C-alpha positions in Angstrom: 89.0 99.1 92.5 90.6 100.6 89.4 89.1 103.2 87.3 88.2 102.5 83.7 89.9 104.5 81.0 86.6 105.7 79.4 85.6 108.8 81.3 87.3 107.8 84.5 84.2 106.2 86.0 84.1 103.1 88.2 82.5 100.0 86.7 80.1 99.8 89.6 79.0 103.4 89.0 78.4 102.6 85.3 76.4 99.5 86.1 74.3 101.4 88.7 73.5 104.1 86.2 72.6 101.5 83.6 70.2 99.8 86.1 68.6 103.1 87.1 68.1 104.2 83.5 66.5 100.8 82.5 62.8 100.4 82.1 62.5 98.3 85.3 64.6 100.8 87.2 62.5 103.8 86.1 59.3 101.9 86.9 60.6 100.9 90.4 61.7 104.5 91.0 58.2 105.8 90.2 56.5 103.2 92.4 58.8 103.9 95.3 58.3 107.7 95.0 54.5 107.2 94.9 54.7 105.0 98.1 56.8 107.6 99.9 54.5 110.5 98.9 51.5 108.6 100.3 53.2 107.6 103.5 53.3 109.9 106.5 56.6 111.2 107.9 56.1 109.2 111.2 55.6 106.0 109.3 58.7 106.6 107.2 60.7 107.2 110.3 59.6 104.0 111.8 60.2 102.1 108.6 63.7 103.5 108.3 64.5 102.5 111.9 63.1 99.0 111.4 65.2 98.6 108.2 68.4 99.8 109.8 67.9 97.6 112.8 67.3 94.6 110.6 70.4 95.3 108.6 72.6 95.7 111.7 71.1 92.6 113.3 71.8 90.6 110.1 75.4 91.9 109.9 76.0 91.0 113.6 74.6 87.5 113.1 76.8 87.0 110.1 79.9 88.1 112.0 79.2 86.2 115.2 77.8 83.0 113.8 80.2 80.1 114.2 81.4 78.7 111.0 80.5 81.7 109.0 84.2 82.7 108.6 84.8 79.6 106.5 82.5 81.0 103.9 83.9 84.5 104.0 87.6 83.6 104.1 89.5 81.5 101.6 89.7 77.8 102.5 92.9 76.7 104.4 93.0 73.4 102.7 95.3 74.8 100.0 98.1 75.1 102.5 100.5 72.2 102.8 101.1 70.7 106.2 104.6 71.0 107.6 106.3 67.9 108.8 109.4 68.3 111.0 110.0 64.7 111.7 112.9 63.2 109.7 114.1 66.5 108.3 117.7 65.9 109.5 118.0 62.5 107.8 117.0 63.9 104.4 119.8 65.2 102.2 119.7 68.8 101.2 117.7 69.5 98.0 119.6 70.7 95.0 123.1 72.1 94.9 124.5 74.3 97.7 124.9 78.0 97.1 128.6 78.0 97.4 129.5 75.8 94.3 126.9 77.6 92.2 128.3 81.0 93.1 131.9 79.9 92.5 131.0 78.6 89.0 129.2 81.9 88.2 132.2 84.0 89.3 134.6 81.8 87.2 133.1 83.2 84.0 134.7 86.6 83.2 131.6 88.1 81.6 129.5 87.3 84.6 132.2 88.6 87.0 132.3 91.9 85.0 128.6 92.3 85.3 128.7 91.5 89.0 131.4 94.1 89.6 129.4 96.8 87.7 126.3 95.8 89.7 128.1 96.1 93.0 129.0 99.7 92.1 125.4 100.6 91.9 124.1 98.3 94.7 126.9 97.7 97.3 124.5 96.0 99.6 124.4 92.9 97.3 127.7 91.8 98.7 126.3 91.5 102.2 123.3 89.5 100.8 125.7 87.0 99.1 127.6 86.6 102.4 124.3 86.0 104.2 123.4 83.4 101.7 126.8 81.7 102.0 126.4 81.6 105.8 122.9 80.1 105.5 124.2 77.5 103.1 127.1 76.5 105.4 124.7 76.4 108.4 122.4 74.1 106.4 125.3 71.8 105.6 126.3 71.5 109.3 122.9 70.1 110.4 
């Protein structure tokens, strides 16, 4: 979570402080303190153990319950199914890489920029060769 620019506080922290400082928050704080003061230490210990056990049990049920992952994770219906049948009979989409690259290198301005870029990033030449090999392999299918 990113910090806000005002004071460097997290939004959750600011919301929590606003809730605690509200009328309802102050009233609940007073009521809870009164209940804790009136309760014996042994009863508080038992209450804490019961609450922690209930929270752990609920978390375990949520994790192990079948079908609960569909609610916690994004739906997979947004993914397209892949069909491999008939892929070879379909013509390649768009132009191949080779003709596009040749037309780009035919322009002197583009060629000059490419040469200056190669001085800074020499690995780009290998990438272009790799793309050309991929293009020729796709055409051979």
